[in-house]
C-alpha positions as CSV (number, residue, x, y, z in Angstrom):
1,M,-51.1,206.0,13.7
2,I,-51.4,208.9,11.3
3,K,-48.1,209.6,9.6
4,I,-47.1,213.1,8.3
5,D,-44.2,212.6,5.9
6,D,-42.9,213.8,2.6
7,D,-45.2,211.5,0.7
8,L,-48.3,213.0,2.3
9,L,-47.0,216.5,1.8
10,D,-46.1,215.9,-1.8
11,Q,-49.5,214.4,-2.5
12,I,-51.4,217.3,-0.9
13,S,-49.1,219.9,-2.6
14,A,-49.7,218.3,-6.0
15,K,-53.4,218.5,-5.5
16,A,-53.2,222.2,-4.4
17,K,-51.2,223.0,-7.6
18,S,-53.9,221.3,-9.7
19,V,-57.0,223.2,-8.5
20,K,-58.1,226.7,-9.2
21,R,-58.0,227.9,-5.6
22,L,-54.4,226.7,-5.3
23,R,-54.9,225.1,-1.9
24,M,-55.9,221.7,-0.6
25,N,-56.4,220.3,2.9
26,Y,-56.2,216.8,4.3
27,N,-58.3,216.3,7.4
28,F,-57.2,214.1,10.3
29,H,-60.5,214.5,12.2
30,Q,-63.1,211.9,11.5
31,D,-65.9,214.3,10.9
32,Y,-66.6,218.0,11.4
33,D,-68.3,217.4,14.7
34,D,-65.1,216.4,16.3
35,P,-64.2,218.7,19.2
36,I,-60.7,219.4,17.7
37,N,-60.3,219.8,14.0
38,R,-56.8,218.9,12.7
39,M,-55.6,219.2,9.1
40,V,-52.7,219.6,6.8
41,N,-53.1,222.6,4.4
42,A,-51.1,222.9,1.2
43,M,-51.2,226.4,-0.2
44,E,-49.5,227.8,-3.3
45,P,-48.6,231.4,-3.8
46,G,-51.7,233.3,-5.1
47,T,-54.2,231.4,-3.0
48,Y,-56.4,233.8,-1.0
49,L,-57.9,233.3,2.5
50,Q,-60.1,236.3,3.0
51,P,-59.3,237.9,6.4
52,H,-61.6,236.5,9.0
53,K,-62.0,235.8,12.7
54,H,-63.7,233.1,14.7
55,E,-66.4,234.2,17.1
56,N,-69.9,233.0,18.0
57,P,-68.5,230.5,18.9
58,D,-65.2,232.0,19.9
59,R,-62.2,229.9,18.7
60,F,-58.5,230.1,18.6
61,E,-56.5,228.7,15.6
62,V,-53.0,227.3,15.4
63,F,-50.8,227.1,12.3
64,L,-47.5,225.2,12.3
65,V,-45.3,225.3,9.2
66,L,-44.3,221.9,7.9
67,R,-42.7,223.0,4.7
68,G,-42.2,226.3,2.8
69,R,-43.0,229.8,4.0
70,F,-46.1,231.6,5.1
71,A,-47.0,235.1,6.1
72,V,-49.5,235.2,9.0
73,I,-51.1,238.6,9.4
74,T,-53.5,239.9,12.1
75,F,-55.7,243.0,11.7
76,D,-57.7,245.4,13.9
77,E,-61.4,245.8,13.4
78,Q,-60.8,248.5,10.7
79,G,-58.4,246.3,8.6
80,N,-55.1,247.9,9.8
81,I,-52.3,245.4,10.2
82,K,-51.7,244.7,13.9
83,D,-49.0,242.1,13.6
84,H,-47.4,239.7,11.3
85,F,-45.1,236.7,11.4
86,I,-43.2,234.8,8.7
87,L,-43.5,231.1,9.3
88,D,-40.3,229.3,8.0
89,A,-38.9,226.3,9.8
90,R,-35.5,226.9,8.2
91,D,-35.4,230.2,10.2
92,G,-36.7,228.6,13.4
93,K,-40.1,230.3,13.1
94,Y,-42.4,227.3,13.4
95,G,-45.9,228.5,14.3
96,V,-48.5,230.9,15.6
97,E,-51.6,230.7,17.7
98,I,-54.3,233.2,16.6
99,P,-56.5,234.3,19.5
100,E,-60.2,234.1,19.2
101,K,-62.0,237.1,17.8
102,T,-58.9,238.2,15.9
103,Y,-59.0,239.0,12.2
104,H,-56.3,237.1,10.3
105,T,-55.1,235.7,7.0
106,L,-52.4,233.4,5.8
107,L,-50.4,234.0,2.6
108,S,-48.2,231.3,1.0
109,L,-44.8,232.7,0.1
110,E,-43.4,229.8,-1.8
111,S,-44.5,226.9,-3.9
112,G,-44.9,223.6,-1.9
113,S,-45.8,225.3,1.4
114,V,-47.7,223.2,3.8
115,A,-49.0,224.0,7.3
116,Y,-50.6,221.9,10.0
117,E,-53.7,223.6,11.4
118,I,-55.5,223.0,14.7
119,K,-58.7,224.6,15.8
120,A,-61.6,223.8,18.1
121,G,-64.6,222.0,16.5
122,P,-67.2,221.3,15.7
123,Y,-66.9,222.9,12.2
124,S,-70.1,224.5,10.8
125,P,-69.8,226.1,7.4
126,L,-72.4,228.7,8.3
127,T,-70.6,230.0,11.5
128,A,-67.0,228.9,11.1
129,K,-65.7,232.2,9.9
130,N,-66.7,235.8,10.3
131,F,-65.3,237.5,7.2
132,A,-63.8,240.9,7.3
133,P,-66.1,243.4,5.6
134,W,-63.1,245.6,4.6
135,A,-61.4,242.9,2.6
136,P,-62.4,241.7,-0.9
137,A,-64.2,238.4,-1.0
138,E,-62.7,235.4,-2.7
139,G,-63.2,235.6,-6.4
140,N,-63.3,239.4,-6.4
141,P,-61.0,241.0,-9.1
142,A,-59.5,243.2,-6.4
143,V,-58.0,240.2,-4.5
144,E,-54.7,240.1,-6.3
145,T,-54.0,243.8,-5.7
146,Y,-55.1,243.5,-2.1
147,M,-52.7,240.5,-1.5
148,K,-49.8,242.4,-3.1
149,S,-50.5,245.4,-0.9
150,L,-50.4,243.2,2.2
151,L,-47.1,241.7,1.2
152,K,-45.7,245.2,0.5
153,L,-46.8,246.5,3.9
154,I,-45.1,243.6,5.7
155,G,-41.9,243.9,3.6
156,E,-42.3,240.7,1.5
């Protein structure tokens, strides 16, 4: 039995706070070839997931909030926000399922935020994500301004 409790979330959150990317995951799947990848993702405010979609192969993705708050944003092909949802279990907003071929990102809104993620495997680093050409790549100096603009557009 794999247990998801405060001890695990505290450990993963502490690791996320200690690394430059401000995020850390803990995988439950045995290897990346598993047909379903399951993981806990601890993300601190300021971490950046470049908007991306999953296609070729087409895959959906599920995020469930375990602790903290996240903004989940979906985009059209030109980078306009299509929809957003604030994940916060305290407000009864527990999760989202992102359809295949849908550009999306996840932004941590408070320290200690942790989500459970489920997506179809197998995972291949070369084909797992199709990054949005209209969004700055991770490490680009424009990332901070871009994230702030997204938060402003959704009222956060």
